[in-house]
Every structure is written in structure tokens, then in C-alpha cells.
C-alpha positions as CSV (number, residue, x, y, z in Angstrom):
1,M,1.3,-1.4,-2.6
2,I,2.1,-0.1,0.9
3,E,4.8,-2.6,1.6
4,S,6.5,-1.9,-1.8
5,A,6.4,1.9,-1.2
6,H,7.7,1.5,2.4
7,L,10.6,-0.8,0.9
8,Y,11.2,1.8,-1.8
9,L,11.5,4.6,1.0
10,E,13.8,2.4,2.7
11,D,15.9,1.8,-0.2
12,F,16.6,5.6,-0.8
13,I,17.6,5.9,2.8
14,T,20.2,3.3,2.9
15,Q,21.4,4.2,-0.7
16,G,22.0,7.6,0.6
17,L,19.8,9.4,-2.0
18,F,18.7,12.7,-0.8
19,M,17.2,16.1,-1.3
20,E,16.1,19.4,0.7
21,S,13.2,19.7,2.3
22,Q,12.4,22.7,4.6
23,H,8.7,21.9,4.8
24,Y,9.3,18.7,6.9
25,N,12.3,19.9,8.9
26,N,10.3,22.8,10.7
27,P,8.8,21.2,13.7
28,N,5.8,23.4,13.7
29,T,5.0,22.6,9.9
30,A,5.7,18.9,10.7
31,K,3.0,18.9,13.1
32,T,0.4,20.7,11.1
33,H,1.3,18.5,8.3
34,S,0.7,15.2,10.5
35,Q,-2.7,16.7,11.4
36,E,-3.6,17.2,7.9
37,L,-2.7,13.7,6.7
38,E,-5.1,12.1,9.5
39,N,-7.8,13.9,7.5
40,Q,-6.8,12.4,4.2
41,D,-8.2,9.5,2.4
42,F,-6.1,6.6,1.2
43,E,-5.6,7.8,-2.4
44,Q,-4.4,11.3,-1.1
45,L,-2.0,9.6,1.3
46,L,-0.5,7.4,-1.3
47,S,0.0,10.8,-3.4
48,C,1.7,12.1,-0.4
49,V,4.1,9.1,-0.3
50,R,4.8,9.6,-4.2
51,E,5.5,13.2,-3.7
52,I,7.9,12.2,-0.7
53,I,9.7,9.5,-2.8
54,T,10.0,12.0,-5.7
55,K,11.7,14.4,-3.5
56,L,14.1,11.6,-2.1
57,N,14.7,10.6,-5.6
58,S,16.1,14.0,-6.8
59,Q,19.6,13.5,-4.8
60,E,19.7,17.1,-3.6
61,I,19.0,16.5,0.1
62,N,21.0,16.6,3.1
63,L,21.1,13.6,5.7
64,K,18.9,15.4,8.4
65,D,16.2,16.3,5.6
66,S,16.3,13.1,4.2
67,L,15.8,11.3,7.6
68,S,13.0,13.8,8.3
69,L,11.2,12.9,5.1
70,Y,11.4,9.3,5.6
71,K,9.8,9.6,8.9
72,Q,7.1,11.5,7.3
73,G,6.7,8.6,4.5
74,V,6.5,6.0,7.0
75,H,4.0,7.8,9.2
76,T,2.0,8.5,5.9
77,L,2.3,4.8,5.0
78,S,1.1,3.8,8.2
79,L,-2.0,5.7,8.1
80,A,-2.8,4.4,4.6
81,Q,-2.2,0.9,6.0
82,K,-4.7,1.6,8.7
83,L,-7.3,2.8,6.1
84,L,-6.8,-0.1,3.9
85,E,-7.2,-2.8,6.8
86,S,-10.4,-1.0,8.0
87,A,-11.7,-1.0,4.2
88,Q,-10.9,-4.8,4.1
89,L,-12.6,-5.5,7.3
90,E,-15.6,-3.7,6.3
91,F,-15.6,-5.7,3.0
92,E,-15.3,-8.8,4.9
93,E,-18.0,-8.0,7.1
94,L,-20.2,-7.2,4.1
95,Q,-19.4,-10.5,2.4
96,N,-20.2,-12.4,5.6
97,Q,-23.7,-10.9,5.7
98,F,-24.5,-12.5,2.5
């Protein structure tokens, strides 16, 4: 799921599908949003990625805003990947106990 979402984001950037997003362009808002992401669970992070993909899919964004959204999407996917790897490691450790 993580890899396909990452590829999906990359496809939107390379195909030039854009939309406007003031939220991700503001440096102060972007920092706050990044800090908020750190406290979210896996499902919430994937929901954020879906929201970003929807925004990119609307085709109403300029290049600067699309790159900002793309960066946010990659960061969000990275956080989700870390949570997924942590859960997988925990699952494997529990399996090894039995």
C-alpha cells in the first residue's frame, strides 16, 4: 500500500496534474502540520495521503503548490512506512515468543 501510494504521487507530479493548496505552501503551517503528522497513527497518515492525492488529482494547482504537496505526501508516507515496519517487527517478536 505504501509503495503504491508513493508511486501514485510520483505519477501525478510527472504527469503535471496539479491543484492549489495554500495550507501546504505556508512555511509556518507546514511545520505545524508536520508536527501533527508525527502524532498520528497509520490509518490517519494514509488518510492524509489520500487527501493529498485527491488534491493533486483535481488538476487545479500550480507547479510550486504541487511540489509542496508532493513533499508533504512523501513525508507522510515515510512516517506511515516507519509505523508499519515497527508493527511488523513487534508482530515478528511476538511470534518468536511462542
